[in-house]
GUKOL-60526 format. One line per field, with one value per residue (C-alpha): x negated, y, z negated; residue in three letters; residue number from 1. Coordinates in steps of 0.1 Angstrom, whole numbers. Example, Ala and Ser with C-alpha at 12.3 -4.5 7.8 and 13.67 -1.06 7.14 Angstrom:
2
c1: -123; -137
c2: -45; -11
c3: -78; -71
rest: ALA; SER
nr: 1; 2
REM end
This chain:
269
c1: -819; -787; -791; -770; -763; -752; -732; -726; -755; -760; -798; -798; -777; -800; -829; -808; -809; -773; -757; -758; -721; -722; -749; -727; -723; -759; -757; -724; -732; -768; -785; -804; -797; -822; -826; -839; -839; -841; -837; -841; -811; -805; -822; -809; -820; -805; -792; -768; -773; -742; -749; -718; -722; -702; -681; -662; -685; -683; -717; -718; -736; -741; -773; -779; -813; -825; -815; -831; -865; -863; -852; -882; -904; -888; -870; -869; -848; -826; -799; -778; -743; -739; -716; -701; -676; -650; -642; -677; -698; -706; -696; -707; -743; -745; -732; -756; -784; -775; -769; -803; -817; -801; -769; -749; -715; -698; -687; -658; -649; -615; -613; -646; -643; -606; -588; -564; -579; -551; -554; -563; -526; -504; -479; -507; -534; -546; -581; -599; -633; -618; -605; -639; -654; -631; -636; -674; -672; -651; -674; -705; -689; -696; -674; -657; -660; -633; -633; -599; -586; -592; -625; -633; -660; -658; -632; -619; -587; -573; -541; -562; -573; -542; -553; -520; -534; -557; -527; -523; -560; -561; -530; -544; -579; -573; -609; -622; -633; -622; -635; -614; -641; -631; -599; -578; -589; -572; -536; -535; -549; -516; -516; -553; -547; -516; -534; -564; -541; -519; -543; -571; -597; -592; -615; -621; -652; -650; -676; -671; -644; -659; -667; -644; -615; -619; -595; -570; -572; -571; -556; -558; -593; -607; -578; -587; -625; -631; -620; -640; -675; -696; -709; -720; -714; -747; -752; -716; -719; -743; -770; -761; -788; -785; -795; -779; -746; -746; -751; -721; -699; -712; -706; -670; -663; -687; -684; -715; -693; -684; -719; -737; -722; -693; -715; -737; -707; -685; -713; -735; -765
c2: 2172; 2168; 2147; 2156; 2140; 2167; 2148; 2176; 2198; 2213; 2215; 2223; 2254; 2265; 2260; 2282; 2255; 2259; 2269; 2305; 2310; 2299; 2322; 2350; 2325; 2330; 2366; 2361; 2330; 2319; 2352; 2349; 2311; 2289; 2251; 2250; 2214; 2222; 2248; 2247; 2224; 2205; 2185; 2176; 2140; 2132; 2153; 2139; 2157; 2165; 2175; 2194; 2228; 2257; 2263; 2246; 2225; 2198; 2184; 2147; 2146; 2182; 2186; 2149; 2146; 2179; 2166; 2133; 2149; 2166; 2134; 2116; 2141; 2134; 2101; 2099; 2131; 2130; 2106; 2112; 2111; 2101; 2122; 2116; 2135; 2110; 2133; 2136; 2108; 2074; 2063; 2027; 2036; 2066; 2049; 2020; 2044; 2064; 2032; 2019; 2051; 2044; 2065; 2061; 2070; 2087; 2123; 2134; 2170; 2172; 2210; 2217; 2190; 2193; 2161; 2146; 2120; 2096; 2103; 2067; 2058; 2053; 2079; 2104; 2104; 2067; 2079; 2046; 2061; 2071; 2037; 2022; 2046; 2034; 1997; 2003; 2018; 1989; 1963; 1980; 1990; 2027; 2054; 2080; 2117; 2137; 2175; 2186; 2222; 2253; 2267; 2303; 2291; 2303; 2284; 2263; 2243; 2245; 2226; 2194; 2200; 2186; 2157; 2139; 2125; 2103; 2085; 2067; 2059; 2043; 2022; 2010; 2004; 1994; 1983; 2018; 2043; 2078; 2110; 2141; 2168; 2201; 2187; 2203; 2238; 2262; 2254; 2216; 2209; 2193; 2168; 2158; 2155; 2133; 2110; 2106; 2099; 2074; 2056; 2035; 2040; 2077; 2101; 2139; 2159; 2193; 2210; 2247; 2253; 2282; 2270; 2296; 2283; 2246; 2241; 2265; 2245; 2211; 2216; 2180; 2175; 2160; 2135; 2120; 2124; 2088; 2100; 2132; 2135; 2166; 2185; 2221; 2226; 2245; 2270; 2280; 2313; 2342; 2339; 2304; 2285; 2247; 2239; 2270; 2264; 2228; 2241; 2265; 2235; 2213; 2241; 2242; 2204; 2190; 2156; 2135; 2111; 2138; 2153; 2119; 2086; 2086; 2092; 2063; 2040; 2051; 2057; 2028; 2050
c3: -41; -21; 10; 41; 75; 100; 125; 150; 162; 197; 200; 237; 230; 203; 228; 252; 279; 292; 326; 336; 334; 297; 286; 272; 243; 234; 223; 206; 185; 188; 178; 145; 140; 123; 122; 86; 73; 35; 8; -29; -34; -2; 26; 60; 64; 98; 127; 153; 186; 206; 243; 252; 269; 253; 284; 312; 333; 360; 350; 344; 311; 300; 279; 271; 286; 271; 237; 245; 251; 218; 200; 213; 196; 162; 162; 124; 122; 153; 165; 195; 208; 245; 267; 301; 322; 335; 364; 379; 365; 378; 343; 345; 355; 332; 301; 306; 310; 278; 259; 268; 253; 219; 215; 184; 200; 229; 229; 251; 257; 273; 269; 287; 313; 320; 313; 288; 264; 275; 312; 319; 315; 345; 334; 331; 358; 360; 354; 356; 346; 313; 307; 313; 288; 261; 271; 270; 236; 222; 237; 223; 190; 196; 180; 202; 192; 209; 209; 195; 191; 212; 226; 236; 260; 296; 316; 287; 293; 258; 267; 265; 229; 211; 189; 196; 229; 208; 195; 228; 228; 194; 202; 235; 222; 185; 179; 185; 158; 168; 152; 159; 161; 145; 131; 158; 150; 146; 156; 154; 119; 108; 136; 132; 94; 98; 122; 99; 70; 87; 111; 96; 123; 130; 112; 111; 116; 100; 122; 131; 104; 83; 47; 31; 53; 48; 19; 36; 69; 51; 16; 6; 21; -11; -14; 20; 16; 28; 63; 66; 82; 77; 108; 113; 150; 150; 165; 160; 141; 145; 119; 110; 91; 92; 56; 40; 59; 46; 11; 15; 25; -4; -29; -19; -15; -41; -23; -14; 6; 31; 33; 36; 28; 53; 83; 73; 69; 98; 123; 111; 106
rest: MET; ILE; LYS; VAL; ILE; ASP; ALA; HIS; VAL; HIS; TYR; HIS; ILE; PHE; ALA; ARG; LYS; ILE; PRO; GLU; HIS; CYS; LYS; GLU; PHE; LEU; THR; GLU; TYR; VAL; GLU; GLY; THR; LYS; MET; SER; LEU; ARG; ASN; GLU; TYR; LEU; GLU; ILE; GLU; LYS; ILE; LEU; LEU; VAL; PRO; SER; HIS; PRO; CYS; TYR; THR; ASN; GLU; CYS; TYR; ASP; GLY; PHE; TYR; ILE; ASP; TYR; GLU; GLU; ARG; LYS; LYS; ASN; PRO; ASP; LEU; TYR; LEU; GLN; TRP; GLY; GLU; VAL; ASN; PRO; LEU; THR; CYS; ASN; VAL; LYS; GLU; GLU; LEU; GLN; ARG; GLN; TYR; SER; LEU; GLY; ILE; ILE; GLY; ILE; LYS; LEU; HIS; PRO; VAL; HIS; HIS; GLY; PHE; LYS; PRO; ASN; ALA; TYR; ARG; GLU; GLU; GLU; ALA; SER; LEU; LYS; ASN; LEU; MET; TYR; ILE; TYR; GLU; PHE; ALA; GLU; ASP; HIS; GLU; LEU; PRO; ILE; LEU; ILE; HIS; THR; GLY; THR; SER; ILE; GLY; VAL; GLY; SER; ARG; ASN; LYS; TYR; GLY; ASN; PRO; ILE; TYR; ALA; ASP; ASP; VAL; ILE; LYS; ASP; PHE; PRO; LYS; LEU; LYS; ILE; ILE; LEU; ALA; HIS; ALA; GLY; ARG; PRO; ILE; TRP; TYR; ASP; ILE; ALA; LEU; HIS; MET; ALA; GLU; THR; ILE; SER; ASN; ILE; PHE; ILE; ASP; ILE; SER; SER; ILE; PRO; PRO; LYS; SER; LEU; LEU; LYS; ALA; ILE; PRO; ASN; LEU; ASN; GLU; ILE; SER; GLU; LYS; ILE; ILE; TYR; GLY; SER; ASP; PHE; PRO; ALA; PHE; LYS; GLY; GLN; ASP; LEU; ALA; ASP; TYR; ALA; LEU; GLN; VAL; TYR; ASN; ILE; LEU; LYS; ASP; LYS; LYS; ILE; MET; TYR; ASP; ASN; ALA; LYS; ARG; ILE; LEU; LYS; ILE
nr: 1; 2; 3; 4; 5; 6; 7; 8; 9; 10; 11; 12; 13; 14; 15; 16; 17; 18; 19; 20; 21; 22; 23; 24; 25; 26; 27; 28; 29; 30; 31; 32; 33; 34; 35; 36; 37; 38; 39; 40; 41; 42; 43; 44; 45; 46; 47; 48; 49; 50; 51; 52; 53; 54; 55; 56; 57; 58; 59; 60; 61; 62; 63; 64; 65; 66; 67; 68; 69; 70; 71; 72; 73; 74; 75; 76; 77; 78; 79; 80; 81; 82; 83; 84; 85; 86; 87; 88; 89; 90; 91; 92; 93; 94; 95; 96; 97; 98; 99; 100; 101; 102; 103; 104; 105; 106; 107; 108; 109; 110; 111; 112; 113; 114; 115; 116; 117; 118; 119; 120; 121; 122; 123; 124; 125; 126; 127; 128; 129; 130; 131; 132; 133; 134; 135; 136; 137; 138; 139; 140; 141; 142; 143; 144; 145; 146; 147; 148; 149; 150; 151; 152; 153; 154; 155; 156; 157; 158; 159; 160; 161; 162; 163; 164; 165; 166; 167; 168; 169; 170; 171; 172; 173; 174; 175; 176; 177; 178; 179; 180; 181; 182; 183; 184; 185; 186; 187; 188; 189; 190; 191; 192; 193; 194; 195; 196; 197; 198; 199; 200; 201; 202; 203; 204; 205; 206; 207; 208; 209; 210; 211; 212; 213; 214; 215; 216; 217; 218; 219; 220; 221; 222; 223; 224; 225; 226; 227; 228; 229; 230; 231; 232; 233; 234; 235; 236; 237; 238; 239; 240; 241; 242; 243; 244; 245; 246; 247; 248; 249; 250; 251; 252; 253; 254; 255; 256; 257; 258; 259; 260; 261; 262; 263; 264; 265; 266; 267; 268; 269
REM end
């Protein structure tokens, strides 16, 4: 039986608990999805919940507390990313609160919250809240998961999705581990790949890239398999089944490190 850790699942979207202006996403992508944990060949051992809404939002923490209530029901299965919006949160209070509840890392969504990942710098926006998030992550040894690439969610600010902004972050906060979610899909794959290849503590999560497109998007994926983390982005496709989708990816990559070992090592699961 193949064991899998899915590092990128949006439970609160599957539960349809999202803002009204996001809900067109439900019929386009959530219809017919299933959170199956196993099939004949594979078992999902751990699921990492990501609280991001599928649209532009000025909420402080998106679906974090919805996910948290679900995690409490099944703590052996679920782990959880924290999330804060540096433009609207009291980040010091919110990060302390989420950390006390046992997050494994911090998710940032520049495209849906409307900021550059390097906006803490003086030549950008001097966004002190964002600097504090990175400092908190360094001090508490929490990885940062940054959405990279475009989004079709309502109100998305896709100009903020270029992975290159994380280059400043890793240079200014060299103790961080940064995971580039979605590998810069679909127009910045080369940048995300180059950064993962050349910077020791930058990694890629392959969530939301269709299995049949993985080796086209990242042709040398297996050569850098130590830097790749599996995630499904569930529910990202109409009719997506959690376990069957993982099996599709495994059948293409044939790599246990990507499906399981790397998440345990990089995210300290």
